[in-house]
N, C-alpha and C positions, 0 to 999 in steps of 0.2 A: 504494500500500500504506500509506504514511504517513497519507494522508487517511482511509483506512478505519479505521485504529487510532484516530485522533482522534475520528471520528464514533462509534465504539463506546464509547470512554471517556466522551464527552459524554452519550450515551444512558444509560450506566450511572449516571452522576451524577444525571441527571434522574430516573431510576427510584428511586434511593435517596432523593432529596429528597422525592419524592411520598409515600413511605411513612413518612418520618421524623416526620410529624405525629402519628401514632397509635401507632406501635410503637417502643418504646425497649428497649434491652438493659439488663437488670439485672445484678446480681452473678453471676459464674460463667456468663455467657452466657444466662441464663434470660430469655426475652422476656416483658415485661410489657406487655400491650396495654391502653391506656386511651384510649377514644374522646374526641374533643374536648368533647362535651357533659358527660361525667363530669369532665373536667378543670375545666370551668367550675363545675360543682356543688361540687367540692372547694374551689376558691378562694372561692366564694360562702359556703360553710359556715364557713370560717375567718374571713372578714370579718364575717358576720352574728352568729356566736356569740362574736365578739371573743376568739378563742383567744389566750391569752398565750403568747408564745414561750418556749421552753426555752433557758436559757443554761447553757453548760458551759465548762470551761476550754479544751477543745479543740473545734474546729469539727466539727460533725456533717456527714459527707459520705458519699456512696455508697461502700460497701465497708468503712466503719469500723463498729466496734461501738459501740452506744449504752451509755453508762455505766449500771451497775446502779441508780444513784441517780435516774435519769430514769424517770418513769412513762410507760409505753407506753399510748396511748389506743386504744380499739376503733374500727375503721373503720365508719362508718355504712353501712347497707345500700344507701342511694341513691348511693353512690360508684361503683357498678358491680360486676358479677359477678367481675371478675378480681382485685380487690384485697381481697376479704372475708377472706382467710386471713392478711392482714397486720395490723399495728398501725401507728400513726403517731405522730410527734412533729412539732411545729411549731418550726422554728428558722431564724433568719436569713431571714425572709420566705419560707420554703419549707416545704412539707409533705414529710416524709421517710417513706416506707413502710419498715417494719422487719419482718424475719422474727422473730416472737416466740420461736422456739426457739433461735435463735443470737444475737438482738439485733443483727443486722447490717443496716445500711441497704441496701436492695435497689433503691430508686428514689427519685428526687427530682422533686417537682412544683413548678415555679417559677411 
């Protein structure tokens, strides 16, 4: 019985690891699905366009509100269909997707 529980737990971990590459959980449990090719496009965009990072007194993290003084940038269409409703800020070498209605960071792309 103990071996069976260990096998089930290991299988569950492997299944979770397999899906972790493309599906992440945003604020409030909302799933934000970003395919690997879009993650690459986002990182390339930031590098090629030489996007200047935003600096704030407090670190911008998932779940936090972005200060009103920070300009939210429109998400380019080629970043994928699931992120078009968000805006973004670039801070601490990470692209942060922000819900424009609440200014809350919902996802971090590192």
